[in-house]
C-alpha positions as CSV (number, residue, x, y, z in Angstrom):
1,M,0.2,0.1,0.2
2,G,1.9,3.5,-0.5
3,T,1.8,6.9,1.2
4,E,2.2,10.5,0.2
5,R,3.0,11.3,3.4
6,M,5.9,13.5,3.8
7,G,6.8,14.2,7.1
8,T,10.6,15.7,7.6
9,E,12.1,15.3,10.7
10,R,15.7,16.4,12.5
11,M,18.0,13.7,13.1
12,G,20.5,13.9,16.1
13,A,22.4,11.9,17.9
14,A,20.4,10.5,21.4
15,E,20.3,7.2,22.3
16,T,16.8,5.4,21.6
17,S,14.7,3.7,24.6
18,A,13.5,0.2,24.6
19,C,9.5,0.1,23.7
20,P,7.3,-0.4,26.3
21,G,4.0,-2.7,27.0
22,T,4.2,-6.6,24.8
23,G,7.3,-4.8,22.7
24,P,10.5,-5.6,22.7
25,S,12.4,-4.9,25.8
26,D,15.5,-4.2,24.4
27,T,16.0,-1.9,20.8
28,R,19.5,-1.3,21.4
29,L,21.5,-2.3,17.8
30,P,24.8,-3.8,18.9
31,D,28.2,-2.7,18.5
32,G,29.4,-3.7,14.8
33,F,25.8,-4.0,13.6
34,R,26.0,-2.2,10.5
35,V,23.1,-0.6,7.8
36,V,23.7,1.2,4.5
37,L,21.2,3.3,2.5
38,D,18.6,1.8,1.1
39,R,19.0,2.4,-3.1
40,R,15.4,4.4,-3.3
41,T,17.0,7.1,-0.3
42,R,18.0,9.9,-2.4
43,I,20.7,12.5,-0.8
44,L,19.7,16.3,-1.1
45,D,21.8,19.0,-0.3
46,D,24.9,17.6,-0.4
47,G,24.3,15.1,1.9
48,A,21.6,17.5,4.5
49,A,18.7,15.9,3.4
50,L,17.8,12.4,2.9
51,L,14.3,11.7,1.4
52,G,13.0,7.8,1.3
53,G,11.7,5.2,4.1
54,A,8.8,3.6,4.2
55,P,6.5,5.8,4.6
56,P,8.2,8.1,2.8
57,R,9.5,11.0,4.8
58,L,12.1,13.8,4.5
59,V,14.4,14.1,7.0
60,H,17.2,16.3,7.6
61,L,21.0,15.6,9.4
62,T,22.7,16.9,12.0
63,E,26.4,17.6,10.8
64,R,27.7,15.2,13.3
65,A,24.7,12.4,12.0
66,R,26.5,13.6,8.3
67,A,30.0,12.5,9.7
68,L,28.6,9.3,10.6
69,L,26.6,8.3,7.2
70,D,29.7,9.9,5.5
71,G,30.1,6.7,2.3
72,G,26.4,5.9,2.6
73,S,26.7,3.6,5.5
74,V,26.3,3.6,9.6
75,T,28.4,1.1,11.2
76,V,27.7,1.4,15.2
77,A,29.8,2.3,17.3
78,D,28.9,4.1,20.2
79,P,25.3,5.9,21.0
80,A,25.7,8.5,18.9
81,S,26.3,5.9,15.7
82,R,23.4,3.6,17.2
83,A,20.7,5.9,17.5
84,L,21.6,7.1,13.8
85,A,21.7,3.3,12.7
86,R,18.5,2.4,14.8
87,R,16.2,5.4,13.2
88,L,17.5,5.0,9.3
89,L,16.4,1.6,9.8
90,D,13.3,2.0,11.0
91,G,12.3,4.2,9.2
92,G,13.3,2.4,6.0
93,L,15.8,5.2,4.5
94,A,18.4,1.9,5.7
95,Q,18.6,-1.6,5.1
96,P,20.8,-3.7,7.4
97,V,23.9,-5.8,5.9
98,P,24.5,-9.5,6.7
99,P,26.7,-9.2,10.3
100,P,30.7,-9.7,10.9
101,G,31.2,-12.9,11.9
102,G,32.3,-11.9,15.6
103,L,28.7,-10.3,15.7
104,R,26.2,-12.9,17.9
105,R,23.7,-13.9,16.1
106,P,21.2,-17.4,16.4
107,S,22.8,-20.4,14.6
108,A,20.4,-23.1,13.8
109,A,20.4,-24.5,16.8
110,D,17.7,-21.9,18.3
111,V,15.1,-22.1,15.4
112,T,12.2,-25.3,15.8
113,V,10.1,-25.9,12.4
114,V,7.1,-26.3,12.7
115,V,4.9,-27.0,9.5
116,P,0.3,-27.6,9.6
117,V,-0.4,-30.6,7.2
118,K,-3.7,-32.0,6.2
119,D,-3.6,-34.1,3.3
120,R,-0.4,-33.4,2.1
121,T,2.1,-36.4,3.5
122,A,4.0,-35.7,-0.2
123,G,5.1,-32.4,0.2
124,L,5.9,-32.7,3.7
125,L,8.5,-35.3,3.3
126,R,9.7,-33.3,0.1
127,L,10.1,-30.2,3.1
128,L,11.8,-31.9,5.9
129,A,14.4,-34.1,3.3
130,V,16.4,-30.4,2.6
131,L,15.7,-29.3,5.9
132,P,19.2,-28.4,7.7
133,P,20.5,-31.2,9.9
134,D,22.0,-29.2,12.5
135,L,17.8,-27.5,13.7
136,G,16.9,-27.0,17.6
137,G,13.3,-28.8,16.8
138,I,11.3,-30.1,13.7
139,V,7.6,-30.0,14.8
140,V,4.3,-32.0,12.5
141,V,1.4,-30.9,13.3
142,D,-1.2,-33.6,11.5
143,D,-4.1,-31.3,11.4
144,G,-7.0,-34.1,10.9
145,S,-5.8,-35.6,7.4
146,A,-7.4,-38.6,6.4
147,V,-5.0,-40.9,7.2
148,P,-2.8,-39.7,10.0
149,V,0.7,-38.4,9.1
150,V,4.1,-40.6,9.3
151,V,7.3,-39.1,8.9
152,S,9.9,-41.7,11.3
153,H,12.6,-42.6,8.8
154,H,13.2,-38.3,8.9
155,G,15.1,-37.8,11.6
156,P,14.1,-36.6,15.0
157,V,10.2,-35.4,14.0
158,T,7.6,-34.5,16.6
159,V,4.3,-35.6,15.1
160,L,1.2,-34.0,17.0
161,R,-2.2,-34.9,15.8
162,H,-5.8,-32.7,15.7
163,E,-8.1,-35.4,15.6
164,T,-10.7,-32.9,13.3
165,A,-9.4,-30.2,11.1
166,K,-8.7,-26.6,13.2
167,G,-7.1,-25.0,10.9
168,P,-4.1,-23.8,10.2
169,A,-3.9,-21.3,12.4
170,A,-4.1,-23.5,14.7
171,A,-2.1,-25.9,14.0
172,R,0.7,-23.5,14.3
173,N,0.1,-22.9,17.0
174,A,0.2,-26.4,18.3
175,G,3.5,-26.3,16.9
176,L,4.7,-23.2,18.7
177,A,3.5,-24.3,22.0
178,A,5.7,-27.4,21.5
179,A,8.9,-25.7,20.8
180,T,11.0,-24.8,23.5
181,T,13.5,-22.5,20.9
182,D,14.1,-19.2,21.0
183,L,13.4,-18.3,16.9
184,V,10.4,-20.6,15.7
185,A,10.3,-21.0,11.6
186,F,6.5,-21.7,10.4
187,L,6.4,-23.6,6.9
188,D,3.5,-24.8,4.8
189,S,3.3,-28.4,3.6
190,D,3.7,-27.1,0.1
191,V,6.7,-25.3,0.6
192,V,10.5,-26.4,0.0
193,P,13.2,-23.5,1.1
194,R,15.9,-23.5,-1.0
195,P,19.9,-24.4,0.0
196,G,21.2,-21.3,2.5
197,W,17.4,-19.8,2.9
198,L,17.6,-20.1,7.1
199,Q,21.1,-17.9,7.4
200,P,19.8,-14.8,6.1
201,L,16.8,-14.9,8.1
202,L,19.1,-15.5,11.5
203,D,21.6,-12.4,11.0
204,R,18.0,-10.2,10.8
205,F,17.8,-11.0,14.1
206,A,21.5,-9.5,15.5
207,D,18.9,-6.5,16.1
208,P,17.2,-7.8,19.1
209,A,14.6,-5.7,18.4
210,V,13.4,-7.7,15.8
211,G,10.3,-10.1,15.8
212,L,10.4,-11.9,12.6
213,A,11.6,-12.0,9.0
214,A,10.2,-13.6,6.3
215,P,12.2,-14.6,2.7
216,R,11.6,-14.3,-1.1
217,I,9.0,-16.6,-1.6
218,V,9.3,-17.4,-5.6
219,A,7.1,-20.4,-7.3
220,L,8.9,-24.1,-7.7
221,E,8.5,-24.9,-10.9
222,P,9.3,-22.9,-14.3
223,G,5.9,-22.1,-16.2
224,T,4.7,-23.4,-18.9
225,T,0.9,-21.9,-18.7
226,W,-0.3,-18.4,-19.3
227,V,-1.3,-19.3,-15.3
228,S,2.2,-20.4,-13.6
229,R,4.1,-17.9,-15.8
230,Y,2.1,-15.2,-14.5
231,E,2.3,-16.7,-11.2
232,A,6.1,-16.6,-11.2
233,V,6.4,-13.0,-11.5
234,R,2.8,-11.4,-9.7
235,S,1.7,-13.8,-7.0
236,S,0.7,-12.6,-4.9
237,L,3.4,-14.8,-2.5
238,D,6.9,-12.8,-3.5
239,L,6.7,-9.7,-2.9
240,G,9.9,-8.1,-4.3
241,L,13.5,-8.2,-5.5
242,D,14.4,-5.5,-2.6
243,P,15.1,-6.2,1.3
244,A,12.6,-3.2,3.8
245,P,10.9,-3.1,6.7
246,V,7.0,-4.5,7.1
247,V,4.8,-1.5,8.3
248,P,1.5,-1.3,7.1
249,R,0.4,1.1,4.7
250,S,4.1,0.8,2.8
251,R,5.8,-1.0,0.1
252,V,6.3,-4.5,2.0
253,A,2.6,-4.4,4.5
254,Y,2.6,-7.6,5.0
255,V,4.3,-11.0,4.6
256,P,2.9,-14.6,4.3
257,S,2.8,-17.0,6.5
258,A,4.5,-19.9,4.1
259,A,7.5,-19.3,5.7
260,L,8.3,-16.8,8.8
261,L,11.1,-16.9,11.0
262,V,9.5,-15.7,14.5
263,R,11.1,-15.3,17.9
264,R,8.8,-16.8,20.1
265,D,9.0,-14.4,23.3
266,A,7.5,-11.6,20.2
267,V,4.5,-14.0,19.1
268,G,3.0,-15.5,22.3
269,T,0.2,-17.8,21.7
270,G,0.7,-17.1,17.8
271,F,-2.1,-16.8,15.5
272,D,-5.6,-15.7,16.0
273,E,-7.6,-18.9,16.1
274,A,-10.7,-17.1,14.9
275,L,-9.4,-16.4,11.2
276,H,-9.3,-18.6,8.8
277,V,-7.9,-16.5,6.2
278,A,-5.2,-13.6,6.3
279,E,-4.5,-14.3,10.6
280,D,-0.5,-14.0,9.3
281,V,-1.0,-10.3,8.0
282,D,-3.2,-9.6,11.3
283,L,-0.1,-10.9,12.9
284,V,2.0,-8.9,11.5
285,L,0.0,-6.0,12.5
286,R,-0.4,-7.1,15.8
287,L,3.5,-6.9,16.4
288,H,4.3,-3.7,14.5
289,A,1.5,-2.0,17.4
290,Q,3.9,-3.2,20.1
291,G,6.8,-2.1,18.7
292,W,8.7,-4.9,17.2
293,R,10.2,-4.3,14.3
294,L,9.3,-6.7,11.0
295,R,12.2,-7.5,7.9
296,Y,10.9,-9.0,4.8
297,E,14.7,-10.3,2.8
298,P,14.3,-11.3,0.0
299,A,18.2,-12.9,-0.2
300,S,16.8,-15.8,1.8
301,H,14.3,-18.2,-1.1
302,V,11.8,-20.9,-0.2
303,A,9.6,-22.4,-3.4
304,H,6.1,-22.2,-3.4
305,D,3.7,-25.2,-5.1
306,H,1.5,-22.4,-6.7
307,R,-1.8,-23.1,-8.1
308,V,-1.7,-23.0,-11.4
309,D,-5.2,-24.4,-12.1
310,V,-7.5,-21.6,-13.3
311,R,-10.9,-22.6,-11.1
312,Q,-8.6,-22.9,-8.1
313,W,-6.2,-20.2,-9.0
314,L,-9.2,-17.6,-8.7
315,G,-10.7,-18.7,-6.0
316,R,-7.9,-18.6,-4.0
317,K,-7.4,-14.7,-5.1
318,A,-11.3,-14.6,-4.0
319,F,-10.2,-16.6,-0.5
320,Y,-7.6,-13.3,0.2
321,G,-9.5,-10.8,-0.9
322,T,-12.2,-12.5,1.9
323,G,-9.9,-11.5,4.6
324,A,-9.7,-7.3,4.2
325,A,-13.1,-7.2,5.9
326,P,-12.1,-8.7,9.6
327,L,-9.1,-7.0,9.4
328,A,-10.2,-3.7,8.8
329,L,-12.4,-3.9,12.1
330,R,-9.5,-4.9,13.6
331,H,-6.8,-2.7,12.6
332,E,-8.7,0.3,12.1
333,G,-7.1,2.6,9.0
334,A,-4.2,-0.4,8.7
335,V,-5.9,-1.9,5.5
336,P,-7.9,0.9,2.7
337,P,-8.4,0.4,-0.9
338,M,-6.1,3.6,-1.3
339,V,-4.2,6.2,1.0
340,L,-4.5,9.7,-0.5
341,S,-4.3,12.5,0.5
342,P,-6.9,14.9,-0.6
343,W,-5.6,17.5,-2.7
344,S,-4.2,14.4,-4.6
345,A,-7.4,12.9,-4.4
346,V,-9.2,16.0,-5.8
347,V,-6.5,16.2,-8.6
348,C,-7.3,12.3,-9.3
349,A,-11.5,12.9,-9.4
350,L,-10.8,16.3,-11.1
351,L,-8.9,13.8,-14.1
352,L,-11.5,11.2,-14.3
353,V,-14.3,14.9,-15.2
354,Q,-12.5,14.5,-18.4
355,R,-13.1,18.0,-19.0
356,R,-10.7,20.9,-20.8
357,G,-11.7,22.9,-17.3
358,A,-10.9,19.9,-15.1
359,A,-8.1,19.2,-16.1
360,A,-7.3,22.9,-15.5
361,L,-8.2,23.6,-12.4
362,A,-6.3,19.3,-11.5
363,V,-3.0,21.5,-12.5
364,A,-4.0,24.4,-10.7
365,V,-4.2,22.7,-7.6
366,S,-1.6,20.7,-7.8
367,L,1.2,23.7,-8.6
368,G,-0.8,24.9,-5.2
369,A,0.2,22.0,-4.0
370,A,3.6,22.3,-4.8
371,E,3.5,25.5,-3.4
372,R,2.8,25.2,0.1
373,L,4.4,22.3,0.3
374,S,8.1,24.4,-1.1
375,R,7.1,26.3,2.2
376,K,7.9,23.3,4.8
377,L,11.0,22.9,2.8
378,G,12.8,26.7,3.2
379,R,16.3,24.4,4.7
380,L,16.5,22.8,1.5
381,R,18.6,24.8,-0.7
382,R,16.3,25.0,-3.4
383,P,12.8,24.6,-1.9
384,R,10.1,24.8,-5.4
385,L,12.7,22.5,-7.0
386,A,12.5,19.6,-4.0
387,A,8.3,20.1,-4.3
388,A,7.8,19.8,-7.0
389,R,9.7,17.1,-7.4
390,L,8.0,15.5,-4.3
391,T,4.2,16.5,-5.8
392,G,5.2,14.9,-8.8
393,L,5.6,11.9,-6.8
394,G,3.0,11.9,-5.0
395,L,0.4,12.4,-7.8
396,L,2.1,9.5,-10.3
397,G,1.3,7.5,-6.9
398,A,-2.5,9.0,-6.9
399,V,-3.1,7.9,-10.4
400,A,-1.5,4.5,-9.7
401,Q,-3.5,3.8,-6.6
402,T,-6.5,5.3,-8.4
403,G,-6.1,3.1,-11.6
404,S,-5.4,0.3,-10.1
405,A,-8.4,0.6,-7.5
406,L,-10.9,1.4,-10.8
407,T,-9.8,-2.1,-11.7
408,R,-9.1,-4.1,-8.0
409,H,-11.4,-2.9,-4.9
410,F,-13.8,-1.1,-7.3
411,W,-14.6,-2.4,-10.3
412,P,-17.8,-3.5,-9.4
413,V,-18.9,0.4,-9.3
414,A,-17.1,0.6,-12.0
415,V,-18.7,-2.0,-13.8
416,V,-22.0,0.1,-13.2
417,A,-20.7,3.3,-14.2
418,C,-19.9,2.0,-17.2
419,L,-23.0,1.0,-18.0
420,F,-24.0,4.2,-18.3
421,S,-21.6,6.7,-19.1
422,A,-19.0,6.4,-22.4
423,R,-16.9,8.3,-20.0
424,A,-16.7,5.7,-17.7
425,R,-16.0,3.2,-20.4
426,R,-12.8,5.4,-21.6
427,A,-11.6,5.8,-17.7
428,V,-11.8,2.3,-16.9
429,A,-10.8,1.1,-20.6
430,V,-7.7,3.4,-20.3
431,A,-6.7,2.4,-16.2
432,A,-7.1,-1.6,-17.5
433,A,-4.7,-0.8,-20.2
434,A,-2.0,1.3,-18.7
435,E,-1.9,-0.1,-14.6
436,G,-1.8,-3.4,-16.8
437,I,1.6,-2.4,-19.1
438,V,2.6,-0.2,-16.2
439,D,3.0,-4.2,-13.7
440,W,3.8,-6.4,-16.9
441,W,6.8,-3.3,-17.4
442,T,7.8,-3.4,-13.0
443,H,8.2,-7.5,-12.8
444,R,9.5,-8.2,-15.7
445,G,12.5,-8.9,-14.8
446,H,11.5,-10.6,-11.5
447,D,12.0,-14.3,-12.9
448,A,12.9,-15.6,-16.4
449,G,9.6,-17.7,-18.4
450,G,7.4,-14.5,-17.5
451,P,4.6,-14.2,-20.0
452,G,4.6,-11.9,-22.9
453,P,2.6,-8.2,-21.5
454,L,-0.7,-9.3,-23.5
455,A,-1.2,-12.0,-21.6
456,H,0.3,-10.5,-18.8
457,V,-2.5,-7.9,-18.6
458,A,-4.9,-10.1,-19.1
459,A,-4.0,-12.0,-15.6
460,H,-3.8,-9.4,-14.0
461,R,-7.1,-8.6,-14.8
462,L,-8.7,-11.4,-13.8
463,D,-6.4,-11.6,-10.9
464,D,-8.5,-8.0,-10.0
465,L,-11.4,-9.5,-10.7
466,G,-11.2,-12.6,-8.4
467,Y,-10.3,-10.6,-5.2
468,G,-12.6,-7.4,-5.9
469,A,-14.8,-10.2,-5.4
470,G,-14.1,-11.1,-2.0
471,L,-13.2,-8.4,-0.7
472,W,-17.1,-7.4,-1.5
473,W,-17.6,-10.6,-0.4
474,G,-16.5,-10.0,2.8
475,A,-17.7,-6.4,3.6
476,W,-21.4,-7.5,2.7
477,R,-21.2,-11.1,5.1
478,H,-19.7,-9.0,7.7
479,R,-21.8,-5.8,7.0
480,T,-18.8,-3.2,6.9
481,T,-17.9,-0.8,4.3
482,T,-15.1,-0.6,6.2
483,P,-12.3,-2.5,3.7
484,L,-13.5,-0.3,0.5
485,R,-13.3,3.0,2.5
486,P,-10.1,5.4,1.0
487,A,-7.7,7.1,3.7
488,G,-5.8,10.0,4.0
489,P,-2.2,10.4,4.9
490,G,-3.4,11.5,8.1
491,V,-4.9,8.2,10.1
492,R,-2.1,5.5,11.0
493,P,-2.2,2.3,12.7
494,H,-0.9,2.8,16.3
495,R,2.5,2.3,16.9
496,Q,4.1,1.5,20.5
497,G,7.8,3.4,21.4
């Protein structure tokens, strides 16, 4: 989920305090911990300010902070560098690098792998065969399989059984309760970790405030059909090539439970068993609210056996969509379909009118927004140029969100509008084609073997139809419009600390 909010902060050298409540008791980065600026972070005024992060913000640096950041990286060595590294890391302006050998971090012996399974013994055995031999434990939870699971020939594995299926959340929680190690890895029975998958995730726990780390989910097999080729580059489980903090309403707003590594003290009793969809997003939102840091680490790869049958694939997309309503009711403001500032919402509405006068007014509103922003950027050498750039980026993001929402979240409304308005038909057709082509261009390099532009656009539109149908069905079933309401950048999910 995108945001256009551009906050301003002054970054000094004060020590970071621990988060209260059920969050981490210690947020101090250890000596030797190193962070480097994210590739999306822009350096302004010869290092006087940084632009980037999640959500995007403009950060002014003190002279001391500028000296510590020389070369685009910070190595923790004292309270000042520790505070600066934490602020950059938490703001998404910088990413952690693999810690040096002398820095203490967990090992495989500190990890218990928990695998929930139901009637998928072949996949379970395939997964167990590739797990590291030096793990602290393996717990398989048989969630009511028709034929009880037997895995005795795969070494010391604890098997728990639910006589009747209770759902994946309950199965994971049963395994979590049986684990005795500090860290627990949840792996579904339809995944196959790639060699070396565990170490990059363990590295993230060198930060004592990290409560969860997630790998990149890639396709198990190369695509041979249009659905499988699309899923190879655009799966809902694949969150991209770049590392990121997991922050609501940011580029990486959630991570799937197909593969997770968590700190046992952070997750407590685990997933909410009342949820049968989006329980992983709910866990992410709860951990974030408690002050835990959550990391997406694409250097770790876990392969997933994607659904490629068209009916199953569309059904899964709709199933994901039904999770928006319970999430929106539990976590106010965390999962809106769009995040628009008032001025950008007005501009997008004017553009949808498709009138010359409305377009001229949209330009005037944009210029006014840029001028107002330039007054807040007076500390920069060229505030109007920076404001024009930021306003342009914000407008592009707003237009992209609007185009996506027309064909995804609000497609039933768009269909009704198209029945009565030629302008609506034109707007929806342009949005469907343009957003689809941009999406293909953005994801074409994720993996080899993706579909061509026409096949990608067609699959992407079906993807949106399935998710949107599930979204509206879930909203109807819960009798709420909450997951359909756009939000402004000023209303953000609460976070301790």
